Backbone as CSV, one residue per row, in Angstrom:
resi,resn,N_x,N_y,N_z,CA_x,CA_y,CA_z,C_x,C_y,C_z
1,MET,-6.961,1.283,57.510,-5.626,1.363,58.002,-5.552,2.118,59.285
2,GLY,-6.673,2.755,59.750,-6.650,3.434,61.031,-6.091,4.926,60.800
3,ASP,-5.991,5.573,62.021,-5.590,7.046,61.906,-4.127,7.115,61.582
4,ASP,-3.676,8.335,61.223,-2.338,8.590,60.711,-1.381,8.661,61.996
5,PRO,-0.461,7.617,62.013,0.359,7.643,63.283,1.328,8.679,63.254
6,SER,1.594,9.481,62.277,2.613,10.570,62.249,2.145,11.653,63.194
7,GLN,0.870,11.773,63.445,0.399,12.791,64.348,0.572,12.426,65.829
8,HIS,0.958,11.240,66.178,1.274,10.905,67.618,2.660,11.152,67.910
9,GLY,2.953,11.907,68.979,4.255,12.117,69.447,5.087,13.150,68.786
10,ALA,4.666,13.596,67.618,5.428,14.580,66.764,5.428,16.040,67.389
11,ALA,4.234,16.396,67.929,4.181,17.702,68.564,5.124,17.932,69.661
12,ALA,5.327,16.872,70.528,6.109,17.065,71.685,7.709,17.068,71.153
13,ARG,8.012,16.629,70.028,9.361,16.613,69.541,9.736,17.645,68.600
14,ARG,8.871,18.569,68.305,9.168,19.573,67.353,10.188,20.481,67.791
15,GLY,10.357,20.732,69.180,11.395,21.646,69.676,12.810,21.020,69.631
16,GLN,12.963,19.795,69.375,14.245,19.083,69.430,15.050,19.353,68.153
17,SER,16.220,19.550,68.208,17.036,19.744,67.005,17.431,18.445,66.369
18,ALA,17.584,18.410,65.089,17.854,17.166,64.388,19.400,16.909,64.454
19,ILE,19.687,15.613,64.394,21.100,15.241,64.278,21.599,15.707,62.829
20,SER,22.824,15.912,62.716,23.491,16.394,61.482,23.068,15.375,60.371
21,VAL,22.545,15.816,59.210,22.227,14.885,58.165,23.492,14.243,57.542
22,THR,24.536,15.007,57.659,25.834,14.405,57.208,26.170,13.123,58.008
23,LEU,25.968,13.198,59.344,26.311,12.051,60.171,25.325,10.851,59.875
24,VAL,24.072,11.147,59.642,23.059,10.120,59.330,23.435,9.432,58.002
25,VAL,23.714,10.286,56.981,24.032,9.648,55.651,25.282,8.914,55.696
26,LYS,26.306,9.448,56.361,27.656,8.731,56.557,27.319,7.378,57.245
27,ALA,26.653,7.419,58.295,26.358,6.168,59.066,25.630,5.166,58.183
28,ALA,24.612,5.548,57.499,23.809,4.650,56.557,24.754,4.069,55.561
29,ARG,25.557,4.881,54.860,26.359,4.370,53.799,27.533,3.434,54.379
30,GLY,27.818,3.564,55.581,28.755,2.706,56.243,28.234,1.284,56.314
31,TRP,26.942,1.095,56.196,26.292,-0.227,56.265,26.213,-0.945,54.886
32,ILE,26.550,-0.246,53.853,26.381,-0.782,52.468,27.345,-1.990,52.334
33,GLY,26.802,-3.058,51.754,27.471,-4.304,51.603,27.165,-5.294,52.732
34,THR,26.484,-4.845,53.764,26.066,-5.737,54.959,24.981,-6.713,54.302
35,PRO,25.137,-7.999,54.535,24.163,-9.059,53.965,22.851,-8.843,54.618
36,TYR,21.826,-9.182,53.832,20.484,-9.214,54.355,20.271,-10.419,55.291
37,VAL,19.937,-10.080,56.614,19.579,-11.201,57.616,18.443,-10.809,58.263
38,HIS,17.305,-11.487,58.213,16.048,-11.118,58.898,16.261,-11.068,60.407
39,GLN,15.851,-9.876,61.015,15.939,-9.517,62.424,17.320,-9.315,62.894
40,ALA,18.266,-9.131,62.069,19.704,-8.796,62.495,19.894,-7.318,62.440
41,SER,20.921,-6.841,63.105,21.195,-5.472,63.054,22.731,-5.229,63.424
42,LEU,23.605,-5.949,62.780,24.983,-5.760,62.988,25.726,-5.458,61.674
43,ARG,26.275,-4.287,61.645,27.034,-3.795,60.426,28.064,-4.798,59.994
44,GLY,28.084,-5.105,58.685,29.042,-6.034,58.159,28.700,-7.468,58.371
45,VAL,27.758,-7.802,59.297,27.349,-9.134,59.588,25.985,-9.442,59.038
46,GLY,25.013,-8.577,59.305,23.665,-8.838,58.747,22.642,-7.855,59.259
47,ALA,21.703,-7.460,58.400,20.606,-6.604,58.868,19.471,-6.710,57.892
48,ASP,18.242,-6.411,58.391,17.156,-6.291,57.532,16.838,-4.763,57.689
49,CYS,15.750,-4.228,57.022,15.588,-2.840,56.959,15.395,-2.186,58.306
50,LEU,14.706,-2.880,59.329,14.543,-2.257,60.567,15.931,-2.469,61.342
51,GLY,16.632,-3.481,61.113,17.904,-3.710,61.770,18.921,-2.543,61.347
52,LEU,18.807,-2.203,60.100,19.635,-1.089,59.603,19.377,0.199,60.354
53,ILE,18.086,0.440,60.561,17.796,1.717,61.288,18.176,1.652,62.725
54,ARG,17.968,0.440,63.302,18.448,0.186,64.742,19.880,0.421,64.862
55,GLY,20.634,-0.103,63.920,22.108,0.033,64.011,22.593,1.481,63.849
56,ILE,21.892,2.207,62.911,22.278,3.572,62.680,21.941,4.401,63.943
57,TRP,20.777,4.051,64.587,20.305,4.694,65.843,21.399,4.541,66.971
58,ARG,21.879,3.260,67.064,22.893,2.965,68.147,24.152,3.756,67.746
59,GLU,24.541,3.877,66.538,25.754,4.697,66.234,25.604,6.129,66.564
60,LEU,24.340,6.657,66.366,24.152,8.092,66.669,23.941,8.361,68.152
61,HIS,23.295,7.358,68.832,22.789,7.613,70.136,23.549,6.853,71.249
62,GLY,24.167,5.743,70.807,24.903,4.931,71.806,24.118,3.881,72.488
63,CYS,22.845,3.814,72.110,21.924,2.864,72.751,20.893,2.281,71.763
64,GLU,20.168,1.322,72.163,19.097,0.768,71.395,17.883,1.712,71.433
65,PRO,17.074,1.867,70.340,15.984,2.813,70.415,14.715,2.309,71.286
66,GLY,14.843,1.158,71.899,13.773,0.580,72.711,13.561,-0.825,72.343
67,ALA,12.756,-1.514,73.032,12.470,-2.851,72.780,11.867,-3.067,71.401
68,VAL,12.401,-3.979,70.658,11.951,-4.275,69.318,11.289,-5.618,69.335
69,PRO,9.933,-5.806,69.258,9.319,-7.024,69.296,9.717,-7.962,68.127
70,ALA,9.646,-9.200,68.371,9.911,-10.207,67.353,8.926,-9.962,66.159
71,TYR,9.304,-10.062,64.914,8.403,-9.769,63.841,8.612,-10.805,62.763
72,SER,7.584,-11.023,62.008,7.640,-11.914,60.837,7.221,-11.220,59.545
73,ALA,7.321,-12.014,58.455,6.982,-11.410,57.120,5.606,-10.779,57.187
74,ASP,4.560,-11.265,57.865,3.266,-10.752,57.925,2.931,-9.937,59.128
75,TRP,4.043,-9.447,59.787,3.997,-8.622,61.003,2.931,-7.474,60.875
76,SER,2.007,-7.385,61.843,1.018,-6.315,61.861,-0.091,-6.473,60.691
77,GLU,0.004,-7.252,59.824,-0.924,-7.278,58.677,-2.249,-7.765,59.099
78,ALA,-2.301,-8.763,59.952,-3.667,-9.413,60.245,-4.632,-8.273,60.780
79,GLY,-4.240,-7.477,61.726,-5.135,-6.432,62.202,-4.968,-5.096,61.506
80,GLY,-4.045,-4.912,60.598,-3.826,-3.660,59.783,-3.187,-2.669,60.780
81,GLU,-2.536,-3.044,61.829,-1.922,-2.132,62.748,-0.680,-1.569,62.186
82,GLU,-0.509,-0.238,62.309,0.703,0.502,61.826,1.660,0.551,62.980
83,ARG,2.130,-0.602,63.457,3.012,-0.629,64.656,4.345,0.096,64.331
84,LEU,4.917,-0.081,63.229,6.182,0.457,62.913,6.034,2.028,62.825
85,TRP,5.040,2.443,62.093,4.761,3.933,61.952,4.585,4.525,63.379
86,ARG,3.809,3.884,64.196,3.548,4.500,65.550,4.885,4.463,66.350
87,GLY,5.696,3.413,66.282,6.968,3.418,66.929,7.924,4.513,66.491
88,LEU,7.947,4.696,65.189,8.839,5.822,64.720,8.324,7.163,65.105
89,ALA,7.026,7.398,65.087,6.411,8.706,65.434,6.693,8.986,66.879
90,ALA,6.768,7.948,67.730,7.078,8.181,69.189,8.473,8.544,69.470
91,ARG,9.423,8.248,68.584,10.849,8.263,68.874,11.543,9.295,67.994
92,MET,10.946,9.706,66.936,11.590,10.664,65.904,10.785,11.817,65.618
93,ASP,11.421,12.710,64.901,10.638,13.925,64.519,10.035,13.721,63.192
94,ALA,8.690,13.885,63.090,7.928,13.713,61.871,8.280,14.917,60.999
95,ARG,8.387,14.607,59.664,8.740,15.614,58.721,7.672,15.707,57.611
96,ASP,7.624,16.848,56.918,6.632,16.894,55.821,6.898,15.819,54.668
97,LEU,5.847,15.216,54.331,6.025,13.999,53.382,6.638,14.494,52.098
98,HIS,6.435,15.770,51.735,6.954,16.213,50.425,8.160,17.144,50.540
99,GLY,8.617,17.302,51.792,9.919,18.112,52.088,11.108,17.271,52.118
100,GLU,11.542,16.805,50.899,12.577,15.960,50.728,13.889,16.429,51.362
101,ALA,14.569,15.726,52.130,15.936,16.093,52.650,16.780,14.830,52.903
102,ALA,18.101,15.110,52.631,19.102,14.083,52.920,19.030,13.694,54.372
103,GLY,19.204,12.467,54.726,19.187,12.072,56.153,17.834,11.612,56.673
104,ASP,16.747,11.906,55.942,15.382,11.551,56.378,15.257,10.000,56.426
105,LEU,14.556,9.536,57.437,14.268,8.145,57.482,12.930,8.019,56.630
106,LEU,12.862,7.107,55.734,11.679,7.026,54.855,10.957,5.781,55.266
107,LEU,9.659,5.811,55.339,8.791,4.642,55.642,7.960,4.334,54.377
108,PHE,7.961,3.121,53.959,7.347,2.707,52.721,6.158,1.745,52.996
109,ARG,5.102,1.804,52.177,4.118,0.920,52.039,4.319,0.128,50.803
110,MET,4.761,-1.087,50.900,5.153,-1.817,49.754,3.994,-2.327,48.848
111,ARG,2.806,-2.469,49.402,1.675,-2.917,48.520,0.456,-2.095,49.029
112,GLU,-0.401,-1.779,48.074,-1.643,-1.077,48.355,-2.398,-1.867,49.350
113,GLY,-2.877,-1.159,50.480,-3.778,-1.870,51.457,-2.882,-2.625,52.528
114,ALA,-1.602,-2.721,52.396,-0.803,-3.409,53.363,-0.298,-2.380,54.368
115,VAL,0.263,-2.858,55.460,0.819,-1.955,56.477,2.158,-1.452,55.920
116,ALA,2.565,-0.226,56.393,3.845,0.298,56.054,4.916,-0.375,56.885
117,LYS,5.901,-1.004,56.210,6.917,-1.802,56.932,8.324,-1.875,56.236
118,HIS,8.569,-1.001,55.300,9.993,-0.988,54.777,10.538,0.365,55.098
119,LEU,11.877,0.324,55.354,12.508,1.593,55.832,13.779,1.751,55.063
120,GLY,14.095,3.041,54.943,15.405,3.473,54.309,15.756,4.939,54.778
121,ILE,17.026,5.273,54.425,17.584,6.587,54.731,17.889,7.308,53.476
122,GLN,17.265,8.476,53.264,17.441,9.243,52.063,18.981,9.753,52.052
123,ALA,19.657,9.352,50.962,21.028,9.748,50.950,21.236,10.988,50.059
124,ARG,20.591,11.072,48.907,20.710,12.261,48.028,19.297,12.691,47.633
125,ILE,19.240,14.028,47.340,17.993,14.597,46.863,18.172,15.087,45.441
126,GLY,16.962,15.537,44.932,17.082,16.107,43.569,16.934,14.951,42.474
127,PRO,17.442,15.379,41.220,17.337,14.395,40.129,18.035,13.090,40.369
128,GLU,19.147,13.160,41.174,19.951,11.892,41.469,19.488,11.355,42.859
129,ALA,18.315,11.524,43.319,17.927,11.130,44.640,18.152,9.596,44.790
130,SER,18.550,9.327,46.058,18.862,7.856,46.417,18.500,7.676,47.874
131,PHE,18.446,6.384,48.194,18.270,5.992,49.512,18.983,4.680,49.902
132,VAL,19.400,4.575,51.137,20.042,3.359,51.620,19.094,2.494,52.323
133,HIS,18.976,1.195,52.029,18.070,0.340,52.684,18.566,-1.047,52.654
134,ALA,18.049,-1.986,53.399,18.297,-3.376,53.332,17.180,-4.127,52.637
135,TYR,17.554,-4.810,51.653,16.555,-5.439,50.808,16.855,-6.877,50.649
136,SER,15.811,-7.738,50.957,15.878,-9.199,50.876,16.493,-9.661,49.683
137,GLY,17.476,-10.520,49.835,18.270,-11.124,48.660,19.316,-10.196,48.156
138,ARG,19.463,-8.929,48.593,20.412,-7.985,48.038,21.308,-7.426,49.062
139,GLY,20.904,-7.384,50.325,21.677,-6.760,51.417,21.444,-5.272,51.502
140,VAL,22.302,-4.606,52.138,22.213,-3.096,52.323,22.853,-2.499,51.120
141,LEU,22.131,-1.682,50.371,22.576,-1.001,49.178,22.020,0.392,49.087
142,GLU,22.573,1.188,48.227,22.034,2.468,47.897,21.299,2.327,46.580
143,THR,20.050,2.752,46.533,19.194,2.568,45.423,18.633,3.942,44.926
144,SER,18.422,4.150,43.642,17.814,5.296,43.056,16.392,5.471,43.688
145,LEU,16.036,6.605,44.099,14.653,6.867,44.608,13.848,7.260,43.381
146,SER,13.551,6.184,42.614,12.762,6.306,41.360,11.313,6.533,41.631
147,ALA,10.503,6.805,40.673,9.110,7.085,40.806,8.347,5.897,41.469
148,PRO,8.627,4.679,41.099,7.947,3.531,41.842,8.292,3.530,43.382
149,TRP,9.490,3.917,43.709,9.840,3.917,45.133,9.170,5.136,45.793
150,ARG,9.248,6.292,45.143,8.582,7.553,45.682,7.108,7.344,46.012
151,ARG,6.446,6.600,45.090,4.954,6.391,45.348,4.637,5.601,46.509
152,ARG,5.598,4.848,47.089,5.362,4.045,48.199,5.670,4.725,49.482
153,ILE,6.397,5.948,49.515,6.698,6.577,50.774,5.446,7.142,51.361
154,VAL,5.149,6.840,52.673,4.010,7.216,53.395,4.376,8.104,54.575
155,ALA,5.640,8.203,54.989,6.103,9.079,56.068,7.594,9.262,55.996
156,ARG,7.983,10.469,56.471,9.298,10.877,56.682,9.553,11.243,58.100
157,PHE,10.788,10.886,58.622,11.224,11.288,59.924,12.601,11.772,59.862
158,ALA,12.947,12.591,60.971,14.390,13.081,61.151,14.833,12.476,62.504
159,PHE,16.097,12.068,62.525,16.637,11.574,63.783,16.771,12.793,64.688
160,SER,16.294,12.696,65.840,16.416,13.805,66.827,17.693,13.684,67.563
161,ASP,18.124,14.697,68.215,19.381,14.673,68.969,19.187,13.960,70.341
162,LYS,17.882,13.686,70.648,17.582,12.973,71.955,17.393,11.438,71.647
163,GLY,17.999,10.597,72.321,17.927,9.172,72.102,16.733,8.592,72.827
């Protein structure tokens, strides 16, 4: 799988303050009910998991997080490249994987040996932990952060106050 992309770009961003977790969670919950549409990022119209994060980023920063390449279901898998992880590490503040906090962006590896490419926003912590994500066939919803989901988390990031 290569080196750990969370190490790239994180040191330069440690001094930045995080955006209010309340704003992040409120923005994420505002997308609940949006239909799942591959490569879309319009609240109420359609979004996939990356589109959800792009839309939240725009709401918080007023701009797109950068060029997002076209991607497919097998995106990055042929070469095992952690493109999404690297992109997140370059634009966001890396957080301790075990330091659970509301408002964290969660990066999931859905299958052992596959690249990490599912995203969500942690909405609640503790015994009632949950996250908001766009899931194929279901749309944007808030899901319990159960043990099977927790096992798949490979990185956590915080939205920085710099876009």
